[in-house]
C-alpha positions as CSV (number, residue, x, y, z in Angstrom):
1,X,15.9,20.9,-4.6
2,X,14.8,17.9,-6.6
3,X,14.5,18.9,-10.3
4,X,11.3,19.0,-12.2
5,X,9.4,15.8,-12.8
6,X,9.0,14.5,-16.3
7,X,5.5,15.3,-17.6
8,X,4.8,11.6,-18.3
9,X,6.1,10.3,-15.0
10,X,3.7,8.2,-13.1
11,X,3.7,7.5,-9.4
12,X,1.4,4.4,-9.6
13,X,1.0,2.1,-12.6
14,X,-1.4,-0.8,-12.5
15,X,-1.5,-3.0,-15.6
16,X,-4.1,-5.8,-16.1
17,X,-4.3,-6.6,-12.4
18,X,-6.2,-9.8,-11.8
19,X,-6.8,-11.2,-8.3
20,X,-9.0,-13.7,-6.5
21,X,-9.7,-14.9,-3.0
22,X,-10.8,-18.2,-1.5
23,X,-14.3,-18.3,-0.2
24,X,-15.6,-20.2,2.8
25,X,-15.6,-23.5,0.9
26,X,-12.1,-22.8,-0.3
27,X,-13.2,-22.2,-3.9
28,X,-11.4,-19.6,-5.9
29,X,-13.5,-16.4,-6.3
30,X,-12.2,-14.0,-9.0
31,X,-12.6,-10.3,-7.9
32,X,-10.3,-8.2,-10.0
33,X,-10.5,-9.0,-13.7
34,X,-8.0,-6.8,-15.4
35,X,-7.6,-3.4,-13.6
36,X,-5.6,-0.7,-15.4
37,X,-4.9,2.5,-13.7
38,X,-2.2,5.2,-13.8
39,X,-1.8,8.0,-11.3
40,X,0.7,10.9,-11.7
41,X,2.6,12.6,-8.8
42,X,0.3,15.4,-7.4
43,X,-3.0,13.9,-8.7
44,X,-6.1,12.9,-6.7
45,X,-8.1,10.1,-8.2
46,X,-11.5,8.7,-7.0
47,X,-12.8,5.2,-7.6
48,X,-16.6,4.7,-7.3
49,X,-18.7,1.7,-7.9
50,X,-21.4,-0.6,-6.6
51,X,-20.9,-3.1,-3.7
52,X,-18.8,-6.1,-4.8
53,X,-17.1,-4.2,-7.7
54,X,-13.6,-4.7,-6.3
55,X,-12.8,-1.3,-5.0
56,X,-11.8,-2.2,-1.4
57,X,-10.0,-5.4,-2.8
58,X,-7.9,-3.1,-4.9
59,X,-7.1,-0.9,-1.9
60,X,-6.2,-3.8,0.2
61,X,-4.0,-5.4,-2.4
62,X,-2.0,-2.1,-2.8
63,X,-1.4,-2.0,0.9
64,X,-0.2,-5.6,0.9
65,X,-3.0,-7.6,2.5
66,X,-2.1,-11.3,2.0
67,X,-5.6,-12.8,1.7
68,X,-5.7,-12.3,-2.1
69,X,-4.1,-14.3,-4.8
70,X,-2.5,-12.3,-7.6
71,X,-3.4,-14.2,-10.9
72,X,-1.9,-11.8,-13.4
73,X,-0.8,-8.2,-14.0
74,X,1.7,-5.8,-12.3
75,X,1.8,-2.9,-10.0
76,X,4.6,-0.4,-9.7
77,X,5.0,2.5,-7.3
78,X,7.7,5.1,-8.3
79,X,9.2,2.5,-10.7
80,X,9.4,-0.3,-8.1
81,X,7.5,-3.5,-8.1
82,X,5.0,-3.1,-5.4
83,X,3.7,-6.7,-5.3
84,X,7.0,-8.1,-4.0
85,X,7.2,-5.9,-1.1
86,X,5.9,-6.7,2.5
87,X,3.3,-4.4,3.9
88,X,5.9,-2.7,6.2
89,X,8.2,-2.2,3.2
90,X,5.3,-0.5,1.3
91,X,4.7,1.8,4.3
92,X,8.4,2.7,4.4
93,X,8.1,3.6,0.7
94,X,5.4,6.1,1.7
95,X,2.2,4.2,1.1
96,X,-0.6,4.7,3.5
97,X,-4.1,3.0,3.7
98,X,-6.9,4.5,5.8
99,X,-9.0,1.5,6.5
100,X,-12.7,1.2,5.9
101,X,-12.9,-0.7,9.2
102,X,-10.0,0.5,11.4
103,X,-8.6,-2.2,13.7
104,X,-8.5,-2.1,17.5
105,X,-5.1,-2.7,19.2
106,X,-5.8,-3.4,22.8
107,X,-2.9,-2.6,25.2
108,X,-1.1,-0.2,22.8
109,X,-1.7,3.5,23.5
110,X,-2.3,5.8,20.7
111,X,0.6,8.1,21.4
112,X,3.2,5.2,21.6
113,X,1.8,3.7,18.4
114,X,1.9,7.0,16.4
115,X,5.4,8.0,17.7
116,X,6.8,4.5,17.0
117,X,5.4,4.6,13.4
118,X,6.7,8.1,12.8
119,X,10.2,7.4,14.2
120,X,10.3,4.2,12.1
121,X,9.7,6.3,9.0
122,X,12.2,8.9,10.2
123,X,14.8,6.2,10.6
124,X,14.3,5.1,7.0
125,X,15.1,8.7,6.0
126,X,18.1,8.9,8.2
127,X,16.4,11.5,10.5
128,X,16.8,11.5,14.3
129,X,13.8,10.2,16.3
130,X,11.5,12.5,18.1
131,X,11.3,12.2,21.9
132,X,8.0,12.2,23.7
133,X,8.0,16.0,24.3
134,X,8.8,16.9,20.6
135,X,6.2,14.4,19.5
136,X,3.5,15.9,21.8
137,X,4.3,19.4,20.5
138,X,3.9,18.1,16.9
139,X,0.7,16.2,17.5
140,X,-1.3,18.9,19.4
141,X,-2.1,20.9,16.4
142,X,-3.0,17.8,14.4
143,X,-5.4,16.7,17.1
144,X,-7.3,20.0,16.6
145,X,-7.4,19.5,12.9
146,X,-9.3,16.2,13.3
147,X,-11.5,17.3,16.2
148,X,-9.9,14.9,18.8
149,X,-8.7,15.9,22.3
150,X,-5.5,14.9,24.1
151,X,-7.2,12.1,26.1
152,X,-7.3,10.0,22.9
153,X,-3.5,9.8,22.9
154,X,-3.6,7.9,26.2
155,X,-6.2,5.3,25.1
156,X,-5.5,2.1,23.4
157,X,-5.6,2.4,19.6
158,X,-9.2,2.5,18.4
159,X,-10.4,0.5,21.5
160,X,-13.8,1.7,22.6
161,X,-13.8,4.5,19.9
162,X,-17.0,5.3,18.0
163,X,-17.0,4.7,14.3
164,X,-16.4,8.4,13.6
165,X,-13.6,8.5,16.2
166,X,-11.9,5.6,14.5
167,X,-12.0,7.4,11.2
168,X,-10.7,10.6,12.7
169,X,-7.9,8.6,14.2
170,X,-7.0,7.2,10.8
171,X,-6.8,10.7,9.4
172,X,-4.7,11.8,12.4
173,X,-2.2,9.0,11.5
174,X,-2.2,10.3,7.9
175,X,-1.4,13.9,9.0
176,X,1.4,12.7,11.3
177,X,3.1,10.4,8.9
178,X,2.6,12.5,5.7
179,X,2.8,9.6,3.3
180,X,3.6,10.0,-0.4
181,X,0.8,7.8,-1.6
182,X,-2.5,7.9,0.3
183,X,-5.4,5.4,-0.2
184,X,-8.7,6.3,1.5
185,X,-10.9,3.2,1.6
186,X,-14.4,4.4,2.1
187,X,-13.3,6.7,4.9
188,X,-16.5,8.6,4.5
189,X,-18.6,5.6,5.5
190,X,-20.8,6.5,8.5
191,X,-19.5,10.1,8.9
192,X,-21.6,13.0,9.5
193,X,-21.3,16.4,7.7
194,X,-18.7,17.9,10.1
195,X,-16.5,14.8,9.9
196,X,-16.8,14.8,6.1
197,X,-15.6,18.3,6.1
198,X,-12.7,17.4,8.4
199,X,-11.6,14.6,6.1
200,X,-11.9,17.0,3.0
201,X,-9.8,19.7,4.8
202,X,-7.2,17.2,5.9
203,X,-6.8,15.7,2.4
204,X,-6.6,19.2,0.9
205,X,-3.9,20.2,3.4
206,X,-1.7,17.4,2.2
207,X,-2.1,17.9,-1.5
208,X,1.1,18.9,-3.3
209,X,2.9,18.2,-6.5
210,X,4.7,15.2,-5.1
211,X,1.9,13.4,-3.3
212,X,-0.8,11.3,-4.9
213,X,-4.1,10.3,-3.4
214,X,-6.6,7.5,-4.3
215,X,-10.1,7.8,-2.7
216,X,-12.4,4.8,-2.7
217,X,-16.0,5.8,-2.1
218,X,-19.6,5.0,-2.7
219,X,-20.8,8.6,-2.6
220,X,-20.2,11.8,-4.4
221,X,-20.6,13.9,-1.2
222,X,-17.0,13.4,0.0
223,X,-15.7,14.4,-3.5
224,X,-17.3,17.8,-3.1
225,X,-14.7,18.5,-0.3
226,X,-11.7,16.7,-2.0
227,X,-12.2,17.8,-5.6
228,X,-10.5,14.9,-7.5
229,X,-8.7,15.4,-10.8
230,X,-10.1,12.1,-12.1
231,X,-13.1,9.9,-11.3
232,X,-13.2,6.3,-12.2
233,X,-16.1,3.9,-12.2
234,X,-15.4,0.3,-11.2
235,X,-17.8,-2.6,-11.7
236,X,-17.4,-6.4,-12.1
237,X,-13.7,-6.1,-11.3
238,X,-12.7,-3.6,-13.9
239,X,-12.5,0.2,-14.4
240,X,-15.2,0.8,-17.0
241,X,-15.2,4.6,-17.3
242,X,-13.2,7.6,-16.2
243,X,-13.9,11.3,-16.3
244,X,-13.7,14.5,-14.4
245,X,-15.6,15.3,-11.1
246,X,-18.8,15.8,-13.1
247,X,-18.9,12.1,-13.6
248,X,-19.5,11.7,-9.9
249,X,-22.5,13.9,-10.1
250,X,-23.8,11.9,-13.0
251,X,-23.5,8.7,-11.0
252,X,-25.3,10.2,-8.1
253,X,-28.2,11.1,-10.3
254,X,-28.3,8.0,-12.6
255,X,-26.7,5.2,-10.6
256,X,-24.2,2.6,-12.1
257,X,-26.4,0.4,-14.3
258,X,-26.1,2.6,-17.4
259,X,-22.3,2.4,-17.3
260,X,-22.4,-1.4,-17.0
261,X,-24.9,-1.6,-19.9
262,X,-22.8,0.7,-21.9
263,X,-19.6,-1.4,-21.4
264,X,-21.5,-4.6,-22.3
265,X,-22.6,-3.1,-25.6
266,X,-19.1,-2.1,-26.7
Protein backbone atom coordinates (compact mmCIF):
# COMPACT_ATOMS: atom_id res chain seq x y z
CA UNK A 1 0.00 0.00 0.00
CA UNK A 2 1.38 3.36 -0.94
CA UNK A 3 -0.13 5.95 1.40
CA UNK A 4 -2.46 8.71 0.36
CA UNK A 5 -1.24 11.35 -2.02
CA UNK A 6 -0.97 14.92 -0.89
CA UNK A 7 -3.96 16.92 -2.12
CA UNK A 8 -1.68 19.39 -3.82
CA UNK A 9 0.61 16.85 -5.46
CA UNK A 10 0.99 17.17 -9.23
CA UNK A 11 2.03 14.49 -11.68
CA UNK A 12 2.91 16.89 -14.50
CA UNK A 13 3.99 20.51 -14.07
CA UNK A 14 4.78 22.68 -17.10
CA UNK A 15 6.02 26.22 -16.44
CA UNK A 16 6.47 28.89 -19.12
CA UNK A 17 7.46 26.32 -21.75
CA UNK A 18 8.76 28.01 -24.88
CA UNK A 19 9.93 26.02 -27.90
CA UNK A 20 10.76 26.51 -31.55
CA UNK A 21 11.67 24.52 -34.63
CA UNK A 22 13.81 25.18 -37.70
CA UNK A 23 11.77 25.55 -40.90
CA UNK A 24 12.84 24.39 -44.39
CA UNK A 25 15.09 27.46 -44.76
CA UNK A 26 16.66 26.83 -41.36
CA UNK A 27 14.97 29.85 -39.86
CA UNK A 28 13.84 29.60 -36.25
CA UNK A 29 10.06 29.32 -36.00
CA UNK A 30 8.61 29.84 -32.49
CA UNK A 31 5.73 27.48 -31.69
CA UNK A 32 5.20 27.32 -27.94
CA UNK A 33 5.17 30.79 -26.39
CA UNK A 34 4.82 30.17 -22.67
CA UNK A 35 2.72 27.09 -21.87
CA UNK A 36 1.67 26.59 -18.26
CA UNK A 37 -0.13 23.41 -17.23
CA UNK A 38 -0.53 21.29 -14.10
CA UNK A 39 -2.11 17.84 -14.00
CA UNK A 40 -2.74 15.93 -10.77
CA UNK A 41 -2.63 12.14 -10.42
CA UNK A 42 -5.93 10.62 -11.53
CA UNK A 43 -6.97 13.58 -13.68
CA UNK A 44 -7.89 13.55 -17.37
CA UNK A 45 -7.20 16.82 -19.22
CA UNK A 46 -8.05 17.69 -22.81
CA UNK A 47 -6.35 20.29 -25.00
CA UNK A 48 -8.31 21.70 -27.93
CA UNK A 49 -7.38 24.42 -30.40
CA UNK A 50 -7.10 25.41 -34.06
CA UNK A 51 -4.49 24.04 -36.45
CA UNK A 52 -1.02 25.41 -35.75
CA UNK A 53 -1.77 26.26 -32.13
CA UNK A 54 1.03 24.04 -30.76
CA UNK A 55 -1.02 21.11 -29.42
CA UNK A 56 0.90 18.32 -31.16
CA UNK A 57 4.20 20.13 -30.60
CA UNK A 58 3.52 20.02 -26.86
CA UNK A 59 2.69 16.30 -27.03
CA UNK A 60 5.85 15.53 -29.00
CA UNK A 61 8.08 17.56 -26.69
CA UNK A 62 6.71 15.71 -23.66
CA UNK A 63 7.51 12.39 -25.37
CA UNK A 64 11.08 13.51 -26.17
CA UNK A 65 11.05 14.23 -29.88
CA UNK A 66 14.34 16.00 -30.64
CA UNK A 67 13.30 18.23 -33.58
CA UNK A 68 12.33 21.04 -31.22
CA UNK A 69 14.51 23.61 -29.47
CA UNK A 70 13.54 24.37 -25.87
CA UNK A 71 14.03 28.10 -25.43
CA UNK A 72 12.79 28.51 -21.87
CA UNK A 73 10.66 26.96 -19.15
CA UNK A 74 10.55 23.61 -17.36
CA UNK A 75 8.64 20.34 -17.33
CA UNK A 76 8.57 17.92 -14.42
CA UNK A 77 6.94 14.50 -14.17
CA UNK A 78 6.50 13.17 -10.65
CA UNK A 79 9.05 15.68 -9.43
CA UNK A 80 11.72 14.73 -12.00
CA UNK A 81 13.03 17.02 -14.75
CA UNK A 82 11.48 15.48 -17.85
CA UNK A 83 13.41 17.53 -20.41
CA UNK A 84 16.80 16.00 -19.53
CA UNK A 85 15.57 12.43 -20.07
CA UNK A 86 15.94 10.50 -23.34
CA UNK A 87 12.70 9.21 -24.93
CA UNK A 88 13.32 5.65 -23.70
CA UNK A 89 13.93 6.97 -20.17
CA UNK A 90 10.61 8.82 -20.30
CA UNK A 91 8.90 5.61 -21.40
CA UNK A 92 10.55 3.77 -18.51
CA UNK A 93 9.07 6.39 -16.16
CA UNK A 94 5.63 5.45 -17.48
CA UNK A 95 5.03 8.10 -20.15
CA UNK A 96 3.23 6.93 -23.29
CA UNK A 97 2.36 8.85 -26.45
CA UNK A 98 -0.26 7.55 -28.89
CA UNK A 99 0.86 9.18 -32.13
CA UNK A 100 -1.31 11.21 -34.48
CA UNK A 101 0.44 9.41 -37.35
CA UNK A 102 1.67 6.00 -36.09
CA UNK A 103 4.94 4.86 -37.63
CA UNK A 104 5.36 1.70 -39.71
CA UNK A 105 8.20 -0.62 -38.64
CA UNK A 106 8.85 -3.06 -41.51
CA UNK A 107 10.33 -6.44 -40.55
CA UNK A 108 9.32 -6.28 -36.87
CA UNK A 109 6.20 -8.24 -36.06
CA UNK A 110 3.65 -6.78 -33.71
CA UNK A 111 3.82 -9.54 -31.10
CA UNK A 112 7.62 -9.35 -30.81
CA UNK A 113 7.50 -5.55 -30.61
CA UNK A 114 4.83 -5.49 -27.89
CA UNK A 115 6.37 -8.29 -25.81
CA UNK A 116 9.82 -6.67 -25.99
CA UNK A 117 8.39 -3.31 -24.90
CA UNK A 118 6.44 -4.87 -22.04
CA UNK A 119 9.37 -6.96 -20.81
CA UNK A 120 11.63 -3.90 -20.92
CA UNK A 121 9.22 -2.13 -18.57
CA UNK A 122 8.91 -5.21 -16.37
CA UNK A 123 12.70 -5.32 -16.07
CA UNK A 124 12.69 -1.70 -14.87
CA UNK A 125 10.26 -2.79 -12.14
CA UNK A 126 12.34 -5.88 -11.21
CA UNK A 127 9.60 -8.19 -12.52
CA UNK A 128 10.32 -11.43 -14.44
CA UNK A 129 9.83 -11.34 -18.23
CA UNK A 130 6.78 -12.91 -19.85
CA UNK A 131 7.42 -15.78 -22.24
CA UNK A 132 5.54 -16.04 -25.54
CA UNK A 133 2.77 -18.23 -24.11
CA UNK A 134 2.10 -15.98 -21.12
CA UNK A 135 2.15 -12.89 -23.32
CA UNK A 136 -0.29 -14.42 -25.81
CA UNK A 137 -2.70 -15.23 -22.97
CA UNK A 138 -2.44 -11.61 -21.78
CA UNK A 139 -2.94 -10.01 -25.17
CA UNK A 140 -5.90 -12.07 -26.41
CA UNK A 141 -8.44 -10.19 -24.28
CA UNK A 142 -6.85 -6.85 -25.14
CA UNK A 143 -7.22 -7.61 -28.86
CA UNK A 144 -10.95 -8.07 -28.36
CA UNK A 145 -11.19 -4.73 -26.57
CA UNK A 146 -9.74 -2.85 -29.55
CA UNK A 147 -11.50 -4.88 -32.24
CA UNK A 148 -8.41 -6.55 -33.76
CA UNK A 149 -7.91 -10.26 -34.45
CA UNK A 150 -4.84 -12.40 -33.76
CA UNK A 151 -3.52 -12.10 -37.32
CA UNK A 152 -2.40 -8.55 -36.47
CA UNK A 153 0.14 -9.97 -34.02
CA UNK A 154 2.01 -11.65 -36.85
CA UNK A 155 2.13 -8.63 -39.16
CA UNK A 156 4.88 -6.01 -39.19
CA UNK A 157 4.10 -3.09 -36.88
CA UNK A 158 1.55 -0.87 -38.64
CA UNK A 159 2.77 -1.97 -42.09
CA UNK A 160 -0.17 -2.14 -44.49
CA UNK A 161 -2.60 -1.17 -41.72
CA UNK A 162 -5.46 1.18 -42.48
CA UNK A 163 -5.54 4.49 -40.61
CA UNK A 164 -8.12 3.12 -38.17
CA UNK A 165 -6.15 -0.09 -37.61
CA UNK A 166 -3.03 1.91 -36.80
CA UNK A 167 -4.95 3.89 -34.19
CA UNK A 168 -6.40 0.68 -32.73
CA UNK A 169 -2.88 -0.74 -32.57
CA UNK A 170 -1.71 2.33 -30.65
CA UNK A 171 -4.52 1.82 -28.13
CA UNK A 172 -3.57 -1.87 -27.89
CA UNK A 173 -0.02 -0.83 -26.95
CA UNK A 174 -1.46 1.48 -24.31
CA UNK A 175 -3.59 -1.31 -22.80
CA UNK A 176 -0.65 -3.74 -22.71
CA UNK A 177 1.91 -1.33 -21.25
CA UNK A 178 -0.47 0.37 -18.76
CA UNK A 179 1.57 3.60 -18.54
CA UNK A 180 1.23 6.09 -15.70
CA UNK A 181 0.96 9.17 -17.91
CA UNK A 182 -0.85 8.81 -21.23
CA UNK A 183 -0.84 11.35 -24.05
CA UNK A 184 -3.32 10.85 -26.88
CA UNK A 185 -2.30 13.07 -29.79
CA UNK A 186 -5.40 13.42 -32.00
CA UNK A 187 -6.08 9.69 -31.75
CA UNK A 188 -9.64 10.41 -32.88
CA UNK A 189 -8.49 11.78 -36.26
CA UNK A 190 -10.10 9.75 -39.05
CA UNK A 191 -11.94 7.36 -36.74
CA UNK A 192 -15.53 6.23 -37.25
CA UNK A 193 -18.09 6.11 -34.43
CA UNK A 194 -17.32 2.50 -33.45
CA UNK A 195 -13.60 3.23 -33.21
CA UNK A 196 -14.26 6.40 -31.21
CA UNK A 197 -16.31 4.41 -28.74
CA UNK A 198 -13.49 1.85 -28.52
CA UNK A 199 -10.95 4.57 -27.68
CA UNK A 200 -13.33 6.01 -25.10
CA UNK A 201 -13.88 2.61 -23.45
CA UNK A 202 -10.16 1.87 -23.43
CA UNK A 203 -9.25 5.19 -21.83
CA UNK A 204 -12.04 4.81 -19.27
CA UNK A 205 -10.82 1.30 -18.38
CA UNK A 206 -7.39 2.73 -17.53
CA UNK A 207 -8.62 5.60 -15.37
CA UNK A 208 -7.59 5.35 -11.75
CA UNK A 209 -6.34 7.58 -8.95
CA UNK A 210 -2.67 7.08 -9.90
CA UNK A 211 -2.80 7.50 -13.70
CA UNK A 212 -3.11 10.82 -15.55
CA UNK A 213 -4.21 11.30 -19.15
CA UNK A 214 -3.74 14.21 -21.56
CA UNK A 215 -5.97 14.16 -24.67
CA UNK A 216 -5.10 16.39 -27.63
CA UNK A 217 -8.05 16.77 -30.00
CA UNK A 218 -9.78 19.07 -32.48
CA UNK A 219 -13.22 17.73 -31.77
CA UNK A 220 -15.59 17.56 -28.86
CA UNK A 221 -17.02 14.18 -29.94
CA UNK A 222 -14.21 12.09 -28.41
CA UNK A 223 -14.61 13.92 -25.11
CA UNK A 224 -18.21 12.66 -24.83
CA UNK A 225 -16.74 9.18 -24.35
CA UNK A 226 -13.76 10.16 -22.20
CA UNK A 227 -15.37 12.78 -19.92
CA UNK A 228 -12.30 14.92 -19.08
CA UNK A 229 -11.96 16.71 -15.76
CA UNK A 230 -10.53 19.84 -17.39
CA UNK A 231 -10.63 21.22 -20.94
CA UNK A 232 -7.97 23.70 -22.09
CA UNK A 233 -8.01 25.89 -25.18
CA UNK A 234 -4.66 26.41 -26.86
CA UNK A 235 -3.97 29.05 -29.52
CA UNK A 236 -0.88 30.92 -30.69
CA UNK A 237 1.36 28.71 -28.57
CA UNK A 238 -0.35 29.32 -25.24
CA UNK A 239 -3.20 27.96 -23.15
CA UNK A 240 -5.70 30.81 -23.25
CA UNK A 241 -8.64 29.37 -21.33
CA UNK A 242 -9.53 26.37 -19.16
CA UNK A 243 -12.85 25.02 -17.98
CA UNK A 244 -14.93 21.89 -17.48
CA UNK A 245 -16.30 19.63 -20.23
CA UNK A 246 -18.97 22.21 -21.08
CA UNK A 247 -16.23 24.39 -22.56
CA UNK A 248 -15.76 21.76 -25.28
CA UNK A 249 -19.45 22.03 -26.23
CA UNK A 250 -19.13 25.82 -26.34
CA UNK A 251 -16.15 25.54 -28.68
CA UNK A 252 -18.08 23.15 -30.93
CA UNK A 253 -20.85 25.72 -31.23
CA UNK A 254 -18.83 28.94 -31.43
CA UNK A 255 -15.35 28.01 -32.71
CA UNK A 256 -12.11 29.45 -31.32
CA UNK A 257 -11.99 33.05 -32.52
CA UNK A 258 -13.97 34.42 -29.55
CA UNK A 259 -11.37 33.06 -27.13
CA UNK A 260 -8.50 34.51 -29.15
CA UNK A 261 -10.28 37.87 -29.25
CA UNK A 262 -11.04 37.67 -25.54
CA UNK A 263 -7.37 37.03 -24.71
CA UNK A 264 -6.21 39.94 -26.90
CA UNK A 265 -8.54 42.34 -25.12
CA UNK A 266 -7.24 41.38 -21.67
